[in-house]
N, C-alpha and C positions, 0 to 999 in steps of 0.2 A: 503493500499497500505504499504511497507514493504521502509526499510528508502534507500537501495539499488537500488531502479525501480524510488527509491525518484529520486536519484540522475542520473539512468543514464535515468529518463525522462526530469532529465535538465539539463544535457546533450547533448541531442539531439531537444533540440526547443533550445539551445545555451538562456539560458534564466537563470543570474545565474551560470554558468559555477563553477566549483573548479578548478581552475588554481592548491591550493596549492598541491592535488594526487601526479601531473607529477615533472615529474626526470626532470632536466637542460635538458639533451636532447630533453627530449618531450616536455621541454619551448621551446628551439631551437628553436625544428619547426620545432611547430606550429607558429611561430615569427615570421620565412622565408614567408610560407603559409599566413598568416596578407600583409609582405611590398612585394611579389610581385602580393598578388589583389587587390593592392595597387595600384604598377608598372602597373596592367592590368588595370585597370581603371584610371586611367592620362592619359593611350597612349590609353589607348579608345577614353579616351572626345577631345587627343589634331588632330585623325584624324575626330574624327566629327567634329568638327570648321572643318579641314580643308578640309573640302567638300562638308560643307553645312552654308551657314553663316544665323545666328540670330542677328545678330545685327541691332539695331536701323534705318528703315529703315528713312530717310525727308521726303520722299512723295510716290506719290503711283507710281510713274517712281523707285524710288528708291530700291521700295519695288517691279514690276514683275523685275525690271533686275537685284535679286539679285531671285529671285527665280528660275529665267530662268539661271545662274551660278547653284544652290542648284539640279536644274530636271537633267541639259547637265556634270555636274561631281554629279552625283549617275548614268548614262545611265554607263558614260562616264569607274568610277569603279565601277559598276558591270557586265558589258562586262571582263574586264581584270580580274575581279576575276575569269566569267567561263574561263578562258581560263590559268589563271596563275594558281587556285587549282588546276585541275587533276594531271598536270603536276607538279610541286612540288608532289604532292602524289606520283607519280608515283615514281619519281627518290628516295623517302625514305623510298615506306614499298611496288616496282612494283605494281602489274595486285588487289592488295586490296589497297591500295593507295589511288592510278588511280581513284577507284572509290569511297575511305569515300570522295577524293577531288571534283570528279565532282559535290558529293550526297550537298560541304560546295555550289561551284561553283553555279548551281543552284539555290538557297536560298541568297545567293547573289545575282545574278539575279533579283527574286525576289524583294528583303528587300530592295535593294539601292536604284532602283529607285523607289518607292516605298514611300522612306523614302523621294526623295528632293520632291517630292507630297505634297506631308506636309508640309513636312520645305518650300515652296513653296508657299501653298495654307495659309500658318498660317505669311510670308512675304504679302505675298498680298493684305490681309486683311491691317497686321499693318498699312502699309503702305497707303492705301487706307481709313484707320482710324487718319494716320499724316494726311491725308492732309488737311482739313481747318486748321492746328496749321502750317502745309508748308506756308500760303498763309497769311494770316493772321500776320506772323514772315515778311516774305519777302516785307507785306505794307507797316510794322512799315521799312523795311527797313538792316534787324538780316542779318542776314549769318548763316551760318550750319556748325557747329563746327563737322572737321568729325575721334575729337577721345574720344570726349566730346558728342558724339551724341545728346546734341541739339543746341539750338538754340542761339544764343549771338550776343549783338551789337558788334563790334567789333572797335575799337579805337589802331588806329593808334600809338597815341604815348603813350600808355600803352602796346601796344606789344615793341618798341622801350623800354625804364622803366624793361622792362621783362630780354629785353635782355642785354644793360650794367647791366641789377644787376646778369646771371648772369655770365657774362667774369667779375664781383668783386670777385664776391666768388671764380670764378675760377682763377685768377688774386692773391684771397692772398691766393688759396690754395698753389699756385707755389715763396706764398714770404714765407710762412708758412712750405718749402719745400726745404728754403733756398736761392729762386733765386730772382733773381730783384722787387725792387718796383717800383712804379710811383715814376716821382722826385714833389718837391714842390714850393714855387713859389724862394727862395733862390738859388742857387746858392749852387750845392757839393763842392766841395773838392779833385781837383784831383792832379794826380801829369801832366800830360798831359795833356794838350787840344788840342790838333793839328788838331784829326782826330774831334770832337767837331767845330771846325770852320771851318774843310772843308762841313761840312752837312751843318754848320749856326741852329746852331742844345744847349739849351743849354745839363746841364751837370747832369741833373735834366732829360730830355727826354726817358721820354715811350719806348718802338719798336716800337709801333705806330706810334709817331710820328717823329721817327727815321727813318722807312721805308717814311716814305710820301717825309718827305727830299730829303733820296739818287731820290726818284722815279726825282720828280723835277730837283736834280744839274745832274743827269746823261742824263736825255737826252735834258744838253742844253754841255753836253759833249763827247756823244755817234761820235764814228768815223765815221759810217754811218748822220749823218745828220749834223758832223759840218768836213767834207772834204776835207773845207779849214786852214783850221789848221791841222801843220802839227805837235799840242802839246798836240791832240786831246784823243791821246790817250791812251798816257803817264798819266794825266787829270782823261778821266774814266779811269784806274786801280788803277789809286793811290786812287779815289774815292770809287771802287769797297771794293781797300783794307779799306778802314775811314769806308764803313759799316760793311766788314764782323768783323772784330775786335767788332763792336758797337752792330753790331747783338745779336752776340749771349749771353748770360749772362755767362761766365763763364770765355774767354778772354775780356770781357768791366770789370771785375771785375777783373780783371789781371791788366789790360792799367790803372786803373782808379787808383791802387796800386802804381805800380812801374812803369807805361807810358810804352815806343812802347822795346821790347828785341830788339834784333840781326837777333832773325834768325824770324821773326812777319811780315816782309815787301812778305819774301818768303813765307811763310804759307798760306798767307791772299793773294797774288798772285796766287796760284792755286785754287781757289777758286773768287774770285774775281767778278766775276757774276754772278748777281741774278739772277734766270728764270726766276721772273716774273715783273721785271726792264725788264729783254732781249722781251720778248714776248708782252710787252705794249710796250715800246718803235719800233720795229720791226714793229708793227701791230698799231703804231700809234693808240691804246681804251686805250690812258688816255680822252681823249676829251671825246666819247664817253662811259665811263665808266658810268657818271653820271645819263646813262639811260640802261644804257643793266648787269652794275658791271663788277666785277677784273672777266674776260676772263676766263672759265674753264679752260682753256688747261693752261693758265700761273696757276693761281692756281694746278693743282692736277701734272704737274712740280714740283714747288717750296714743295710741301708735298718728292716730290717720291727723291727725292735728298737729305732731309732735311734724309728720314730717309735709305737713301741707305746710308748716313753720318755718322750713328750710327751706324751699321753694324758694325762686323770685319772680313775685305775681309779675311786674313788667318785659320778666321774657319768656314769657309763657301769654297764650290767648286764654281762650272761655273753654272751647274746648278739652286742649291739651291739658287742664288744671282736672277735667271731671274727668278726662280719661287717668289723671293721677289719679283723681282720688278711687276712682270705682278700679286699681288694682292694686291701692293699697286695700280696699275693701276686697279682696274675693282674695290678698293675699299673697298677691305679685310680689310686691315689695318686698315680704318679709324673708327674714334668710330664711332660710328652709333649717340647718340649724342652730338660731336661736328664737327658736321656736317652741319647737320642738323639746330643745330644753325647755323654757317656758315652762309646756302641758309637764313634763314629767316633775320640775317639780312639786307643782301646784300639787299631783296626782300626790305626789312623796306628800306633802307634806298636811291634806288629809287624810292620812293612807296616818302614820307617826298617830297624829291631834284623836282621830280611830281610837289604835291601839294602848296612847296615854289616858283617856278616854275609861276603856273599859277596862284597862291595867287593873284596880284595887280591889274592886268581883269579881276579877279571876284570884289576885290574891287570899282573897276572904275577909279581905278592908275591911271591905264597906255590903249591909246582908242589903242581899236583891230585891229591897222592900227599901229600903234607903238609895237602891241606888234608883229604883223607879221612880221616885218622889222625885227624886233632880232633876232628871228626866221631864216629868211631864212638867214642874215650876220651872226650865232652864225653856219647852215648847210654847210656854205659854206667854214666853215673856217676849219667844220669835212669831207669834198670831198677833201681837201684839204691835206687830209694823207690819209700814207697805210693806203687800202683799202676801205677810207669812203665812198661814194657812196656803198658799200655792205652792208654796215653798216647804213649809214642811210634806207637803201630798207628794213634793214630788224627792223629796230625803227620803218617806214614807217609802212608798213604793219602791222604787229606786236597795231599799237596803233589806227590803224585802226580796227581793228579787237573786241577787246577789249571794244572798243566804243561800235559801234555795235550791239555788245551781251547786254554789259551793257544799254542801247536803246530801243533792244526786249526785257527784263525781265519786266521794268520795266513797258515797255507798252501796257505788258502781256497778257489776262486777270486771267488768272493759279495761 
């Protein structure tokens, strides 16, 4: 075999292909072809994963559910392809394109459902194989981690520590970029401490401590709650002005250094009402917050208003502002990781509260009748607030459902 024939053979087989003889243009074309191929493979992989679930099922029922979804998606995708491919082909190449698209559509209509059936059978087999592990793990009190796709022992305190560690890292990031850090035992020296005294907090108070103090004081002086006090409105506005200054890192830093400015009160009163406090005060959710967490409407309203405040209205028309508001409301403008951790923190706080609440009766330190009496007194207080009976009905129903599900799973033979 000649040298040329050997080179041609290597080139044809793709083994030991010598690119040194290619021109720069040919190398660029070849590199682009390889990139396109990688992109197509990646796109095909994403499409496959979106259609067919191959994640580890925790048990037989999860495997059967995954199989049903895969088969259903395969059939639906095949039907769509059968209709869409001929139409797309006809638009691009006329009659010839129609028949080419029809052939591709028919092939997809057969291949996609068949792939769904194969993936479904695979998932059912995996689920059946994992059933014994699921039974043993369930009897040991383990829980299924949907992210890790594994059985784990869940510890409430451990998740609490993980959330606190995440918050600490986030706070350190803000501090490193110039944000305000938390306080120490010693009072920080400031130019004027009037606003701190109004809220009853230390000059080293963290943003969370300031917000909590504002919650507490705002309920005491809200005009709707203090209709017999003619000065309630003024007190509420003054308190709101103090909170607006101290809750913002930049204005707080300026206040600590220079004290109150001449235009500070006027600027602060424009935004004197905190949206979260407004909803908590009006809906009376402070008493039920340990059971349900912060109201979603209060949380999302607080985020939306703060985000809109950071936008420059002069650079946005009415349509852009409306779109921005809708994106925020729908969650598109929310940091996914932050929203997830906020929800996890909300759930953990509720769980810890409930655990600590029943610990005394579980340890036998409080009699069952006394515990019932205390709980009933608490319910009466909640009922006296705004939408109290609605909150009580919702909380009671949810606790009953969770208890019945837990008892059912514990007593199940599966």
